[in-house]
Every structure is written in C-alpha cells, then in structure tokens.
C-alpha positions as a Markdown table, in Angstrom:
| # | Residue | x | y | z |
|---|---|---|---|---|
| 1 | Met | -15.6 | -4.5 | -14.0 |
| 2 | Gly | -13.5 | -3.4 | -11.0 |
| 3 | Tyr | -10.1 | -4.5 | -9.8 |
| 4 | Leu | -10.0 | -8.0 | -8.4 |
| 5 | Pro | -7.4 | -8.1 | -5.6 |
| 6 | His | -5.5 | -11.3 | -4.7 |
| 7 | Phe | -4.5 | -11.9 | -1.1 |
| 8 | Cys | -2.2 | -14.5 | 0.3 |
| 9 | Ala | -3.0 | -16.6 | 3.3 |
| 10 | Ser | -1.7 | -14.0 | 5.7 |
| 11 | Glu | -3.8 | -11.2 | 4.1 |
| 12 | Gln | -7.3 | -12.7 | 4.2 |
| 13 | Thr | -8.9 | -10.5 | 6.8 |
| 14 | Pro | -8.9 | -6.7 | 7.3 |
| 15 | Ala | -7.2 | -7.3 | 10.7 |
| 16 | Gln | -4.4 | -9.2 | 9.0 |
| 17 | Arg | -4.0 | -6.5 | 6.4 |
| 18 | Arg | -4.1 | -3.8 | 9.0 |
| 19 | Glu | -1.3 | -5.6 | 10.9 |
| 20 | Ser | 0.8 | -5.8 | 7.7 |
| 21 | Val | 0.3 | -2.0 | 7.2 |
| 22 | Arg | 1.3 | -1.3 | 10.9 |
| 23 | Trp | 4.4 | -3.4 | 10.4 |
| 24 | Ala | 5.4 | -1.6 | 7.1 |
| 25 | Val | 4.8 | 1.9 | 8.6 |
| 26 | Gly | 6.8 | 0.9 | 11.7 |
| 27 | Val | 9.7 | -0.2 | 9.6 |
| 28 | Ala | 9.6 | 3.1 | 7.7 |
| 29 | Arg | 9.4 | 5.1 | 10.9 |
| 30 | Ser | 12.3 | 3.2 | 12.4 |
| 31 | Gln | 14.4 | 4.4 | 9.4 |
| 32 | Gly | 13.3 | 8.0 | 9.7 |
| 33 | Gly | 10.6 | 7.9 | 7.1 |
| 34 | Ser | 6.8 | 8.0 | 7.0 |
| 35 | Ala | 3.9 | 7.1 | 4.7 |
| 36 | Ser | 3.1 | 9.8 | 2.1 |
| 37 | Pro | -0.6 | 10.9 | 1.9 |
| 38 | Glu | -0.9 | 8.9 | -1.3 |
| 39 | Leu | 0.5 | 5.7 | 0.3 |
| 40 | Ser | -1.7 | 6.2 | 3.4 |
| 41 | Ala | -4.8 | 6.4 | 1.1 |
| 42 | Leu | -3.7 | 3.2 | -0.7 |
| 43 | Tyr | -3.1 | 1.5 | 2.6 |
| 44 | Gly | -6.7 | 2.3 | 3.6 |
| 45 | Arg | -8.0 | 0.7 | 0.4 |
| 46 | Tyr | -5.8 | -2.3 | 1.0 |
| 47 | Val | -7.1 | -2.8 | 4.5 |
| 48 | Ala | -10.7 | -2.5 | 3.2 |
| 49 | Gly | -9.9 | -5.3 | 0.7 |
| 50 | Glu | -10.4 | -3.1 | -2.4 |
| 51 | Ile | -6.8 | -3.5 | -3.7 |
| 52 | Asp | -3.8 | -5.8 | -3.1 |
| 53 | Leu | -0.1 | -5.2 | -2.6 |
| 54 | Ala | 0.6 | -5.6 | -6.3 |
| 55 | Tyr | -1.8 | -2.7 | -7.0 |
| 56 | Ile | 0.0 | -0.6 | -4.4 |
| 57 | Arg | 3.4 | -1.3 | -5.9 |
| 58 | Ala | 2.2 | -0.4 | -9.4 |
| 59 | Ala | 0.4 | 2.8 | -8.3 |
| 60 | Leu | 3.5 | 4.0 | -6.4 |
| 61 | Ser | 5.8 | 3.1 | -9.3 |
| 62 | Ser | 3.6 | 5.1 | -11.6 |
| 63 | Leu | 3.3 | 8.0 | -9.2 |
| 64 | Tyr | 7.0 | 8.3 | -8.6 |
| 65 | Ser | 8.1 | 7.7 | -12.1 |
| 66 | Gln | 5.9 | 10.6 | -13.2 |
| 67 | Gly | 7.5 | 12.8 | -10.6 |
| 68 | Glu | 11.0 | 11.9 | -11.9 |
| 69 | Arg | 10.0 | 12.9 | -15.4 |
| 70 | Ser | 8.5 | 16.2 | -14.4 |
| 71 | Gly | 11.2 | 17.1 | -11.8 |
C-alpha cells in the first residue's frame, strides 16, 4: 500500500498546494536561498497530491542528517 497523504483545508487542490509552494520558494529566495533539486522534486509530488508536508519534512530530515554523518 502506498503513502496516504493528509492535507489541511488550505491544501485540498493542486492549485492550493502550488500556491503554498510558490510562497515557500519566494520566502527562500527573499533570504538568498533556493530550492535544492531534491526539494523541487518533492514539491512536484506534493502539488500532484502524492505526498504531504509531513512527508517532505521527514524526507529532508533524513536526507540532510545523512549528509551530516558522511561529511
């Protein structure tokens, strides 16, 4: 069985999720950052409704904690 995402009221449609992603990327850019290729791929899956924000947080936490151990 696949992952069952949970979306709050403001994340019910792809358009709502796309707007959330645009907001998050805008905030990052305003602070001199950008979305990594990994995060961009996760955002695409989020907009498509395959995963939720909790999944993204867990994936990034796992990705970056592995980088700290190997670096």
